[in-house]
C-alpha positions, 0 to 999 in steps of 0.5 A, a space after each residue: 911621794 915627792 913630786 917628780 922634777 920633770 913635773 915642774 913647768 919651765 919659768 916664763 919667758 922674759 916679759 911674758 904676760 902671766 895669767 893671774 886669773 887661773 885659780 888654784 885650789 891646790 896652791 891654796 891647800 898647800 899654803 894652808 898646810 905648810 908648817 915648819 918641821 921641827 929639826 928633831 923630825 928631819 930624816 934622810 933622805 933629803 932631796 937629790 941633786 936634780 931636786 935641789 936644782 929645781 928647788 933653787 930655781 923655784 925659790 929664785 922666782 921671787 919679786 926682785 926689783 932690778 933683777 939683782 938677785 940679792 942673795 946667794 945659796 950655799 948648799 951644805 950636804 954630805 960630809 960638808 955638813 961636818 966640815 961646815 960645823 967644824 969651821 963654825 966651831 972654830 969661831 966660837 969662844 967657848 967649848 959649849 958653843 963649839 960643840 953646838 956649832 959642830 952638830 948644827 949642820 948634822 941635824 938635816 940631810 941637806 942644809 941650804 944657807 941663804 945669804 943676803 947680798 943687799 948692797 947700796 944701789 942707785 934705784 933699789 933700796 937695801 931694805 927692798 933687796 933684803 925683803 927679796 932675800 927673805 922671800 927666797 927663803 919662804 919660796 924655798 920652804 914652800 917648794 920643799 913642802 910641795 915636793 914632800 920634804 920638811 924644812 924650817 927657817 933657822 937664824 942665829 949668829 952665823 
C-alpha cells in the first residue's frame, strides 16, 4: 500500500537547523531494501498527480550548492508516452532503432525524465551541478520506493 501523500512532512524552513541526531531504523531498512525494478516488471497503476508532485518535491531536496536547481523534470505519462516515443523515433537513423524508440516510454505507466542543466557559473563548477542532478535521480528512486512504487534509472542517447 503506497504511503499517503499527506504523511509526507513539509520541507524545513530556509536555514532551519536540522536534527541529525535522530536515528531512523526505517530509513536504513529502506535503503537496504531499495533495488531497481526491471522494466519488464513495471505495471500500472503508476503514481497519481498528487504523488508525482510529492515525489518531485522530495527529489529536489538534494544537495544543491547555490540553490541553482541544475536539473529539470519532464513527466511523460498517459498518451504522452506514445507521442514521446514517436518523436524519439523520428530522430533515429534506421527502422529497427525507430521501433525500439517508439516503445521506450510505453514500458512504464509514468516516466520522469531528469535533464541536467549544468552551466558555467562563477562559484559552482559544472561537475558539482551534474552531481546534484544525479542525486535528484537517486532521491527520486528512493522516494518512489518509499511510496511503494518500482523504478529504475535508464540512460541512453536521448
